[in-house]
LUMPA-964172 format. One record per residue (C-alpha): residue number from 1; residue in three letters; x negated, y, z negated. Coordinates in steps of 0.02 Angstrom, whole numbers, plus 50000, padded with zeros to 5 digits. Last residue first. Example, Ala and Ser with C-alpha at 12.3 -4.5 7.8 and 13.67 -1.06 7.14 Angstrom:
! residues 2
ATOM seq type    c1    c2    c3
ATOM   2  SER 49316 49947 49643
ATOM   1  ALA 49385 49775 49610
//
This chain:
! residues 548
ATOM seq type    c1    c2    c3
ATOM 548  ALA 50204 48363 50697
ATOM 547  ALA 50339 48294 50581
ATOM 546  LEU 50227 48323 50430
ATOM 545  ARG 50193 48502 50484
ATOM 544  GLY 50377 48538 50511
ATOM 543  ARG 50423 48461 50344
ATOM 542  LEU 50293 48572 50259
ATOM 541  ARG 50362 48727 50345
ATOM 540  SER 50539 48681 50295
ATOM 539  ARG 50488 48652 50114
ATOM 538  VAL 50395 48819 50104
ATOM 537  LEU 50541 48915 50178
ATOM 536  SER 50668 48830 50065
ATOM 535  GLU 50561 48867 49911
ATOM 534  ILE 50545 49050 49961
ATOM 533  GLN 50733 49066 49984
ATOM 532  ARG 50758 48973 49820
ATOM 531  ALA 50655 49104 49731
ATOM 530  GLU 50763 49240 49808
ATOM 529  PRO 50920 49151 49748
ATOM 528  VAL 50865 49140 49564
ATOM 527  ARG 50941 48975 49508
ATOM 526  MET 50875 48978 49328
ATOM 525  ALA 50785 48814 49362
ATOM 524  LEU 50705 48894 49515
ATOM 523  VAL 50653 49046 49412
ATOM 522  LEU 50582 48930 49277
ATOM 521  TRP 50485 48815 49393
ATOM 520  GLY 50404 48963 49481
ATOM 519  TYR 50357 49044 49315
ATOM 518  VAL 50279 48883 49250
ATOM 517  SER 50180 48864 49412
ATOM 516  ALA 50127 49047 49413
ATOM 515  ALA 50067 49037 49232
ATOM 514  VAL 49972 48875 49266
ATOM 513  THR 49889 48946 49421
ATOM 512  LEU 49846 49113 49340
ATOM 511  ALA 49767 49028 49189
ATOM 510  LEU 49681 48901 49301
ATOM 509  GLY 49599 49037 49405
ATOM 508  VAL 49549 49144 49257
ATOM 507  SER 49469 49000 49161
ATOM 506  LEU 49395 48910 49310
ATOM 505  ILE 49323 49065 49394
ATOM 504  GLN 49255 49126 49229
ATOM 503  ALA 49173 48958 49192
ATOM 502  VAL 49092 48956 49365
ATOM 501  LEU 49023 49131 49338
ATOM 500  SER 48957 49088 49164
ATOM 499  LEU 49059 49164 49024
ATOM 498  GLY 49095 49025 48899
ATOM 497  LEU 49169 48853 48935
ATOM 496  LEU 49270 48806 48779
ATOM 495  LEU 49312 48977 48708
ATOM 494  TYR 49352 49044 48883
ATOM 493  LEU 49450 48886 48925
ATOM 492  ALA 49561 48906 48771
ATOM 491  LYS 49585 49093 48799
ATOM 490  TRP 49629 49071 48984
ATOM 489  VAL 49758 48937 48946
ATOM 488  LEU 49828 49044 48805
ATOM 487  TYR 49847 49192 48922
ATOM 486  GLY 49939 49089 49053
ATOM 485  ILE 50058 49021 48922
ATOM 484  PRO 50087 49197 48857
ATOM 483  THR 50136 49251 49035
ATOM 482  ALA 50253 49106 49076
ATOM 481  ILE 50384 49133 48941
ATOM 480  ALA 50405 49322 48954
ATOM 479  THR 50396 49309 49144
ATOM 478  ALA 50540 49183 49148
ATOM 477  VAL 50643 49298 49037
ATOM 476  VAL 50603 49449 49146
ATOM 475  ILE 50650 49356 49305
ATOM 474  ARG 50815 49301 49227
ATOM 473  ALA 50853 49482 49182
ATOM 472  THR 50808 49532 49360
ATOM 471  ILE 50940 49410 49425
ATOM 470  MET 51078 49486 49318
ATOM 469  THR 51025 49665 49356
ATOM 468  THR 51016 49632 49544
ATOM 467  GLN 51188 49550 49547
ATOM 466  GLY 51265 49695 49451
ATOM 465  GLY 51176 49827 49554
ATOM 464  GLU 51229 49759 49724
ATOM 463  LEU 51206 49937 49788
ATOM 462  ARG 51386 49999 49787
ATOM 461  GLY 51405 50174 49716
ATOM 460  ASN 51467 50246 49880
ATOM 459  PHE 51310 50187 49971
ATOM 458  GLY 51234 50361 49978
ATOM 457  ILE 51274 50393 49795
ATOM 456  ARG 51193 50229 49747
ATOM 455  LEU 51044 50279 49854
ATOM 454  ARG 51023 50441 49757
ATOM 453  HIS 51022 50352 49589
ATOM 452  LEU 50900 50220 49650
ATOM 451  GLN 50782 50356 49713
ATOM 450  LEU 50788 50451 49548
ATOM 449  ALA 50759 50298 49440
ATOM 448  THR 50612 50240 49546
ATOM 447  MET 50532 50413 49545
ATOM 446  VAL 50545 50425 49355
ATOM 445  VAL 50462 50255 49331
ATOM 444  MET 50323 50299 49453
ATOM 443  ALA 50291 50466 49365
ATOM 442  VAL 50274 50379 49197
ATOM 441  VAL 50149 50254 49267
ATOM 440  THR 50044 50388 49356
ATOM 439  GLY 50032 50493 49198
ATOM 438  ILE 49982 50336 49103
ATOM 437  VAL 49838 50319 49227
ATOM 436  LEU 49768 50490 49182
ATOM 435  GLY 49787 50462 48994
ATOM 434  ALA 49699 50294 49005
ATOM 433  ILE 49546 50377 49081
ATOM 432  GLY 49524 50492 48932
ATOM 431  LEU 49651 50469 48793
ATOM 430  PRO 49641 50633 48695
ATOM 429  ARG 49584 50743 48840
ATOM 428  TYR 49675 50654 48981
ATOM 427  LEU 49843 50652 48891
ATOM 426  ALA 49928 50820 48915
ATOM 425  VAL 49853 50851 49087
ATOM 424  SER 49907 50677 49142
ATOM 423  VAL 50084 50693 49073
ATOM 422  ILE 50118 50863 49150
ATOM 421  VAL 50034 50823 49316
ATOM 420  ASP 50125 50657 49337
ATOM 419  VAL 50295 50732 49294
ATOM 418  THR 50268 50868 49424
ATOM 417  ILE 50207 50736 49547
ATOM 416  ASN 50369 50639 49533
ATOM 415  THR 50480 50793 49540
ATOM 414  ALA 50399 50840 49705
ATOM 413  ALA 50420 50659 49761
ATOM 412  LEU 50608 50676 49733
ATOM 411  ARG 50616 50817 49858
ATOM 410  THR 50519 50715 49985
ATOM 409  PRO 50622 50559 49946
ATOM 408  ILE 50777 50657 50003
ATOM 407  TRP 50694 50750 50146
ATOM 406  PRO 50666 50585 50237
ATOM 405  ARG 50849 50560 50285
ATOM 404  LYS 50826 50472 50452
ATOM 403  VAL 50927 50318 50401
ATOM 402  ALA 50769 50211 50410
ATOM 401  PHE 50667 50344 50318
ATOM 400  PHE 50786 50336 50170
ATOM 399  THR 50768 50148 50166
ATOM 398  ARG 50578 50161 50181
ATOM 397  SER 50579 50268 50023
ATOM 396  LEU 50674 50132 49930
ATOM 395  LEU 50552 49996 49983
ATOM 394  LEU 50397 50094 49932
ATOM 393  ASN 50476 50152 49770
ATOM 392  LEU 50521 49973 49724
ATOM 391  GLY 50341 49915 49743
ATOM 390  ALA 50274 50062 49643
ATOM 389  PHE 50401 50024 49505
ATOM 388  PRO 50350 49842 49497
ATOM 387  LEU 50163 49886 49483
ATOM 386  ALA 50166 50035 49364
ATOM 385  LEU 50134 49929 49208
ATOM 384  ALA 49982 49851 49294
ATOM 383  PHE 49902 50023 49314
ATOM 382  TRP 49899 50038 49125
ATOM 381  PHE 49801 49878 49099
ATOM 380  LEU 49692 49917 49251
ATOM 379  ALA 49630 50079 49172
ATOM 378  GLY 49576 49988 49015
ATOM 377  SER 49497 49850 49121
ATOM 376  VAL 49393 49981 49213
ATOM 375  ILE 49330 50061 49051
ATOM 374  HIS 49278 49898 48969
ATOM 373  THR 49207 49817 49125
ATOM 372  SER 49097 49969 49154
ATOM 371  TYR 49035 49953 48975
ATOM 370  PRO 48999 49768 49002
ATOM 369  GLY 48887 49800 49154
ATOM 368  PHE 48907 49836 49340
ATOM 367  SER 48728 49861 49402
ATOM 366  GLY 48714 49679 49457
ATOM 365  HIS 48875 49584 49424
ATOM 364  GLN 49027 49621 49316
ATOM 363  TYR 49150 49663 49454
ATOM 362  VAL 49274 49526 49495
ATOM 361  LEU 49253 49406 49348
ATOM 360  ARG 49236 49543 49217
ATOM 359  VAL 49382 49639 49290
ATOM 358  ILE 49492 49483 49286
ATOM 357  PRO 49436 49436 49110
ATOM 356  THR 49476 49613 49047
ATOM 355  SER 49644 49636 49134
ATOM 354  LEU 49714 49465 49084
ATOM 353  VAL 49861 49528 48981
ATOM 352  ALA 49901 49672 49099
ATOM 351  LEU 49874 49582 49264
ATOM 350  LEU 49981 49437 49202
ATOM 349  ALA 50125 49552 49157
ATOM 348  ALA 50115 49653 49317
ATOM 347  SER 50111 49497 49427
ATOM 346  PRO 50261 49427 49332
ATOM 345  ILE 50361 49586 49372
ATOM 344  LEU 50290 49599 49548
ATOM 343  LEU 50353 49443 49638
ATOM 342  LEU 50533 49421 49581
ATOM 341  ASN 50557 49609 49561
ATOM 340  VAL 50502 49642 49740
ATOM 339  GLN 50613 49502 49805
ATOM 338  ARG 50759 49571 49705
ATOM 337  ILE 50738 49743 49782
ATOM 336  GLY 50724 49667 49956
ATOM 335  ASN 50884 49566 49935
ATOM 334  GLY 50977 49722 49880
ATOM 333  LEU 50906 49820 50027
ATOM 332  THR 50957 49688 50154
ATOM 331  ARG 51131 49669 50081
ATOM 330  ARG 51160 49856 50075
ATOM 329  MET 51091 49881 50250
ATOM 328  GLY 51208 49747 50318
ATOM 327  SER 51355 49828 50229
ATOM 326  VAL 51312 49997 50304
ATOM 325  ASN 51299 49937 50484
ATOM 324  ARG 51287 50102 50579
ATOM 323  ARG 51203 50013 50728
ATOM 322  ALA 51049 50127 50720
ATOM 321  ALA 51048 50105 50530
ATOM 320  LEU 51046 49916 50548
ATOM 319  ARG 50903 49930 50673
ATOM 318  SER 50806 50043 50554
ATOM 317  LEU 50838 49925 50407
ATOM 316  THR 50770 49781 50510
ATOM 315  PRO 50619 49883 50563
ATOM 314  PHE 50586 49924 50378
ATOM 313  LEU 50616 49747 50310
ATOM 312  VAL 50447 49678 50366
ATOM 311  THR 50347 49826 50300
ATOM 310  ALA 50442 49840 50136
ATOM 309  VAL 50426 49655 50093
ATOM 308  ALA 50243 49642 50143
ATOM 307  VAL 50197 49805 50056
ATOM 306  SER 50283 49742 49899
ATOM 305  PHE 50201 49571 49895
ATOM 304  ILE 50022 49560 49957
ATOM 303  GLY 49983 49745 49948
ATOM 302  GLN 50046 49772 49772
ATOM 301  PRO 49974 49606 49714
ATOM 300  LEU 49800 49660 49771
ATOM 299  MET 49826 49847 49748
ATOM 298  TYR 49801 49836 49560
ATOM 297  ILE 49629 49761 49590
ATOM 296  ARG 49579 49910 49698
ATOM 295  PHE 49658 50033 49575
ATOM 294  ALA 49547 49970 49436
ATOM 293  ASP 49391 50004 49540
ATOM 292  ASN 49455 50177 49589
ATOM 291  ILE 49494 50221 49408
ATOM 290  ALA 49318 50168 49356
ATOM 289  ALA 49237 50263 49502
ATOM 288  PRO 49326 50425 49459
ATOM 287  ALA 49299 50403 49270
ATOM 286  HIS 49113 50366 49260
ATOM 285  GLY 49043 50544 49261
ATOM 284  GLY 48993 50532 49078
ATOM 283  PRO 49111 50660 49004
ATOM 282  ILE 49288 50671 49074
ATOM 281  LEU 49300 50825 49185
ATOM 280  THR 49264 50725 49344
ATOM 279  GLY 49415 50618 49303
ATOM 278  LEU 49526 50772 49306
ATOM 277  GLY 49485 50792 49489
ATOM 276  ALA 49487 50609 49538
ATOM 275  ASN 49648 50569 49445
ATOM 274  LEU 49732 50728 49505
ATOM 273  PHE 49669 50705 49681
ATOM 272  VAL 49742 50530 49686
ATOM 271  ASP 49904 50595 49609
ATOM 270  LEU 49910 50724 49748
ATOM 269  ASN 49946 50571 49851
ATOM 268  ILE 50129 50579 49801
ATOM 267  ILE 50145 50758 49862
ATOM 266  GLY 50057 50718 50025
ATOM 265  ILE 50167 50566 50051
ATOM 264  SER 50323 50672 50031
ATOM 263  ILE 50253 50815 50136
ATOM 262  THR 50209 50692 50274
ATOM 261  VAL 50380 50612 50268
ATOM 260  PRO 50461 50784 50268
ATOM 259  LEU 50365 50835 50426
ATOM 258  PHE 50372 50668 50518
ATOM 257  LEU 50560 50665 50535
ATOM 256  VAL 50563 50832 50627
ATOM 255  LEU 50406 50777 50719
ATOM 254  VAL 50491 50619 50781
ATOM 253  GLU 50643 50717 50840
ATOM 252  HIS 50533 50847 50926
ATOM 251  ILE 50441 50708 51015
ATOM 250  ARG 50611 50642 51067
ATOM 249  PRO 50659 50812 51136
ATOM 248  ASP 50510 50806 51257
ATOM 247  ARG 50447 50985 51265
ATOM 246  TRP 50263 50945 51231
ATOM 245  ASN 50260 50828 51379
ATOM 244  LEU 50094 50738 51366
ATOM 243  SER 50089 50585 51477
ATOM 242  PHE 49939 50479 51523
ATOM 241  SER 50010 50305 51517
ATOM 240  LEU 49977 50168 51390
ATOM 239  ARG 50047 50001 51446
ATOM 238  PHE 50148 49896 51325
ATOM 237  ASP 50182 49715 51375
ATOM 236  VAL 50241 49671 51199
ATOM 235  ARG 50103 49544 51167
ATOM 234  ARG 49979 49648 51269
ATOM 233  LEU 49991 49778 51131
ATOM 232  ALA 49887 49659 51024
ATOM 231  SER 49724 49729 51097
ATOM 230  ALA 49762 49896 51014
ATOM 229  ILE 49759 49809 50844
ATOM 228  LEU 49582 49743 50873
ATOM 227  LEU 49517 49906 50945
ATOM 226  PHE 49583 50006 50797
ATOM 225  GLN 49510 49883 50671
ATOM 224  VAL 49338 49891 50753
ATOM 223  LEU 49342 50082 50744
ATOM 222  THR 49391 50075 50560
ATOM 221  ALA 49247 49955 50527
ATOM 220  ALA 49121 50078 50601
ATOM 219  LEU 49184 50221 50493
ATOM 218  TRP 49188 50121 50332
ATOM 217  ALA 49014 50048 50365
ATOM 216  ILE 48944 50223 50388
ATOM 215  ALA 49015 50274 50219
ATOM 214  TYR 48944 50121 50131
ATOM 213  ALA 48772 50143 50206
ATOM 212  TYR 48778 50325 50151
ATOM 211  VAL 48779 50257 49972
ATOM 210  SER 48593 50225 49991
ATOM 209  ASP 48568 50414 49988
ATOM 208  PRO 48563 50407 49797
ATOM 207  GLY 48392 50324 49806
ATOM 206  HIS 48336 50258 49974
ATOM 205  PHE 48423 50211 50137
ATOM 204  ARG 48382 50070 50259
ATOM 203  GLY 48406 49938 50124
ATOM 202  HIS 48593 49968 50117
ATOM 201  LEU 48618 49951 50305
ATOM 200  VAL 48630 49762 50324
ATOM 199  VAL 48724 49726 50162
ATOM 198  LEU 48842 49872 50191
ATOM 197  LEU 48865 49823 50374
ATOM 196  VAL 48918 49646 50330
ATOM 195  ILE 49036 49699 50190
ATOM 194  ILE 49113 49838 50294
ATOM 193  VAL 49143 49720 50441
ATOM 192  VAL 49226 49594 50324
ATOM 191  ASN 49340 49728 50252
ATOM 190  TRP 49399 49786 50423
ATOM 189  VAL 49427 49605 50478
ATOM 188  ALA 49541 49584 50328
ATOM 187  PRO 49626 49748 50374
ATOM 186  ALA 49661 49676 50549
ATOM 185  LEU 49755 49523 50486
ATOM 184  ALA 49918 49615 50446
ATOM 183  PRO 49917 49717 50606
ATOM 182  VAL 49881 49555 50703
ATOM 181  SER 50022 49454 50622
ATOM 180  PHE 50163 49581 50612
ATOM 179  GLU 50248 49584 50782
ATOM 178  ASP 50431 49613 50742
ATOM 177  TYR 50452 49711 50905
ATOM 176  SER 50470 49875 50811
ATOM 175  GLN 50321 49815 50709
ATOM 174  LEU 50211 49816 50864
ATOM 173  ILE 50256 49994 50914
ATOM 172  GLY 50233 50056 50735
ATOM 171  VAL 50063 49970 50724
ATOM 170  ILE 50010 50062 50883
ATOM 169  LEU 50059 50228 50806
ATOM 168  GLY 49968 50188 50644
ATOM 167  THR 49809 50140 50738
ATOM 166  LEU 49807 50310 50823
ATOM 165  SER 49821 50388 50651
ATOM 164  LEU 49689 50272 50579
ATOM 163  LEU 49563 50322 50713
ATOM 162  LEU 49593 50508 50693
ATOM 161  VAL 49582 50503 50503
ATOM 160  VAL 49431 50386 50511
ATOM 159  PRO 49338 50535 50584
ATOM 158  PHE 49326 50604 50405
ATOM 157  MET 49206 50472 50339
ATOM 156  VAL 49036 50542 50390
ATOM 155  ARG 49084 50719 50344
ATOM 154  SER 49148 50662 50174
ATOM 153  LEU 48983 50576 50138
ATOM 152  GLY 48884 50734 50174
ATOM 151  VAL 48991 50841 50060
ATOM 150  THR 48980 50716 49917
ATOM 149  LEU 48791 50708 49932
ATOM 148  THR 48781 50897 49921
ATOM 147  THR 48891 50892 49765
ATOM 146  MET 48780 50759 49688
ATOM 145  ALA 48626 50867 49717
ATOM 144  PRO 48714 51020 49645
ATOM 143  THR 48760 50919 49488
ATOM 142  PHE 48940 50858 49472
ATOM 141  SER 49044 50940 49334
ATOM 140  GLY 49196 50969 49444
ATOM 139  THR 49166 50897 49619
ATOM 138  LEU 49333 50940 49695
ATOM 137  LEU 49311 51123 49745
ATOM 136  PRO 49134 51081 49804
ATOM 135  MET 49219 50974 49940
ATOM 134  VAL 49304 51114 50035
ATOM 133  LEU 49167 51241 50076
ATOM 132  GLY 49033 51119 50134
ATOM 131  ALA 49167 51019 50224
ATOM 130  ALA 49211 51167 50337
ATOM 129  ALA 49115 51122 50496
ATOM 128  THR 49157 50937 50491
ATOM 127  TYR 49334 50986 50445
ATOM 126  LEU 49357 51088 50604
ATOM 125  LEU 49288 50950 50717
ATOM 124  THR 49405 50823 50638
ATOM 123  LEU 49553 50942 50652
ATOM 122  ALA 49520 50961 50840
ATOM 121  GLY 49522 50773 50863
ATOM 120  LEU 49676 50769 50753
ATOM 119  VAL 49773 50881 50872
ATOM 118  VAL 49713 50813 51039
ATOM 117  LEU 49712 50627 50999
ATOM 116  ILE 49876 50636 50904
ATOM 115  LEU 49962 50721 51050
ATOM 114  TRP 49888 50592 51169
ATOM 113  PHE 49964 50448 51070
ATOM 112  ILE 50129 50541 51044
ATOM 111  GLU 50153 50557 51232
ATOM 110  SER 50112 50373 51258
ATOM 109  ALA 50240 50320 51126
ATOM 108  LEU 50373 50429 51206
ATOM 107  LYS 50339 50351 51376
ATOM 106  PHE 50356 50179 51299
ATOM 105  ALA 50526 50225 51226
ATOM 104  GLU 50582 50300 51393
ATOM 103  ARG 50539 50137 51482
ATOM 102  ARG 50627 50033 51349
ATOM 101  ARG 50791 50128 51350
ATOM 100  GLY 50904 49979 51313
ATOM  99  GLU 50997 50067 51172
ATOM  98  ALA 50915 49955 51042
ATOM  97  LEU 50745 50001 51114
ATOM  96  MET 50785 50186 51096
ATOM  95  GLU 50843 50158 50916
ATOM  94  THR 50683 50063 50876
ATOM  93  PHE 50574 50205 50942
ATOM  92  VAL 50669 50335 50840
ATOM  91  PRO 50672 50232 50679
ATOM  90  VAL 50489 50174 50705
ATOM  89  PHE 50412 50347 50735
ATOM  88  ALA 50445 50442 50573
ATOM  87  ALA 50407 50302 50448
ATOM  86  SER 50270 50235 50561
ATOM  85  LEU 50184 50403 50567
ATOM  84  ALA 50194 50432 50380
ATOM  83  ALA 50135 50260 50323
ATOM  82  GLN 50015 50219 50465
ATOM  81  SER 49918 50378 50493
ATOM  80  PHE 49945 50564 50477
ATOM  79  LEU 49974 50600 50293
ATOM  78  ASN 49893 50443 50225
ATOM  77  SER 49740 50470 50333
ATOM  76  PHE 49737 50653 50282
ATOM  75  LEU 49734 50604 50099
ATOM  74  ASN 49606 50466 50126
ATOM  73  PRO 49490 50584 50222
ATOM  72  ILE 49504 50712 50080
ATOM  71  GLN 49486 50585 49940
ATOM  70  SER 49339 50490 50015
ATOM  69  ALA 49212 50616 49953
ATOM  68  VAL 49274 50594 49773
ATOM  67  THR 49249 50406 49779
ATOM  66  PHE 49082 50423 49870
ATOM  65  ALA 49020 50546 49740
ATOM  64  SER 49077 50423 49605
ATOM  63  ILE 48976 50293 49700
ATOM  62  PRO 48824 50407 49693
ATOM  61  GLY 48846 50447 49506
ATOM  60  SER 48845 50268 49446
ATOM  59  THR 48993 50154 49413
ATOM  58  GLY 48901 50001 49480
ATOM  57  PHE 48809 50048 49641
ATOM  56  PHE 48741 49892 49727
ATOM  55  SER 48836 49758 49629
ATOM  54  ALA 48990 49870 49633
ATOM  53  GLN 48976 49882 49823
ATOM  52  VAL 48971 49693 49840
ATOM  51  ILE 49111 49663 49716
ATOM  50  GLU 49216 49798 49799
ATOM  49  ARG 49194 49715 49969
ATOM  48  VAL 49238 49548 49892
ATOM  47  LEU 49393 49630 49821
ATOM  46  GLY 49436 49696 49994
ATOM  45  ALA 49412 49523 50069
ATOM  44  VAL 49535 49459 49940
ATOM  43  ARG 49652 49601 49984
ATOM  42  SER 49638 49564 50169
ATOM  41  LEU 49668 49379 50145
ATOM  40  ALA 49818 49420 50037
ATOM  39  THR 49879 49539 50173
ATOM  38  ALA 49874 49396 50298
ATOM  37  VAL 49969 49284 50177
ATOM  36  ALA 50097 49419 50138
ATOM  35  PHE 50122 49466 50321
ATOM  34  ILE 50148 49285 50371
ATOM  33  ALA 50267 49257 50224
ATOM  32  THR 50365 49414 50264
ATOM  31  ASN 50378 49366 50447
ATOM  30  ILE 50437 49192 50398
ATOM  29  ALA 50565 49261 50276
ATOM  28  ILE 50630 49386 50404
ATOM  27  ARG 50643 49247 50533
ATOM  26  ARG 50734 49134 50410
ATOM  25  ARG 50854 49272 50363
ATOM  24  PRO 50905 49283 50545
ATOM  23  PRO 50861 49448 50627
ATOM  22  GLN 50973 49592 50575
ATOM  21  GLY 51052 49707 50703
ATOM  20  SER 51207 49680 50600
ATOM  19  ARG 51334 49679 50739
ATOM  18  GLU 51213 49611 50868
ATOM  17  GLU 51179 49461 50757
ATOM  16  GLY 51360 49408 50756
ATOM  15  SER 51502 49523 50801
ATOM  14  ASP 51518 49704 50852
ATOM  13  THR 51626 49809 50738
ATOM  12  ARG 51518 49962 50723
ATOM  11  GLN 51506 50044 50552
ATOM  10  PRO 51537 50230 50545
ATOM   9  ARG 51394 50329 50467
ATOM   8  ASP 51452 50452 50334
ATOM   7  GLU 51411 50337 50188
ATOM   6  ILE 51228 50332 50232
ATOM   5  THR 51219 50520 50253
ATOM   4  PRO 51237 50592 50424
ATOM   3  PRO 51088 50675 50509
ATOM   2  SER 51087 50865 50501
ATOM   1  MET 51166 50962 50643
//
């Protein structure tokens, strides 16, 4: 029998926190803040990593080879690691914990651990042997030497698939217990390890092969990240046991959920292949690296805000689904949508208007020159427009996963990639890099609309749409006022101070600070509830520190 739809699930009539399965709003807010701050540190470290690699490689052929080589490992990592595995595992694991079946839940986790190790270990060996046949299909106009380099790099990086998949399982266990701090901080450690190893190893290679230092650093850092997150299992008293019962019905339940989630993520990640593949056809060989560099900056606000909101709310939504609390899910989802809009709409506007100064500040060092800044900032401008929609898509998909209806976003993702392919193929020749990113933007908008429509049906047409629309309108007005002010601050400081590194830091930093301050004042003055939640959290934390 297929799982019930949202509206089919009877709501239990327990009282208090047990009825909703929802931690207090304060706890959710604190977890979100912790995750956001930790993710911010990770994203900043990631930008430093990109600055270091850009200073070594610019947008040259070897780094484009690295970008293309990473596509296969990245795709499999997305299919089998944190996003897909957590989406399938957390609802089942959380439901077992809610039913008081802790020992069985831990046994299930151990069985899945060994299953991953066996299956993906074998896949890693298979890919290592077949990489010479697979990667040439993605290298387009690359020279034979560049194709050979791409094959070698992909072999070095593919074992990260196994490591990230095991890491994803452990993260799912921790998140089910609302343990977010170590999983959120671990990526920052990952970035720092890459930076250190890249600097240390770069001089040990010569010519185009110097990019191997980057690939080796990725693999080593992923191992460090796995060990760090695994050490956090002591917080929930989890003990890994050797158990591999292929016939366990709970494994079957996880795999049944995992299949559509994997297909959905795989379809969406075809966009990465599309950008990389079509990018190799754009003359000059700069497009794959330029799109990747722009994407890294785009992921800074995306990771800090939308990933934090979706990650923290996912276990809560899963508990609410396990208790059949439809009204609680509706409130939690509505609040999450408004939080995403509050944080990502102004981020998108500022990223778009300041794309060139931001790219110049972050990347224009060493081999990364003005032309590279020009093409990367153009891609970033268009990526910025996708930011709020990408954040909403992440949260909406997690809602379907929480109610164990993953085939719905999977079917919608097929429409998403179809739109992306049509638009990208139509525009990449006349518009170049911009055409590829516009395809991503249009697909994100379509996916958001389709998911919202289906969720309204699932919630009997009630999704707090009126309240969300009213508050989002205030957010847009505040953004429309704050963004030009931020741009004018940057422009005035740029004309006054010039383009030295210190001047760029001051001009961009003050522009973002002033714009964020004006925006914060406006949304508070407009009585946006989600802004007041953040203000209340900050004030309470400050009072606590002063009292201590």
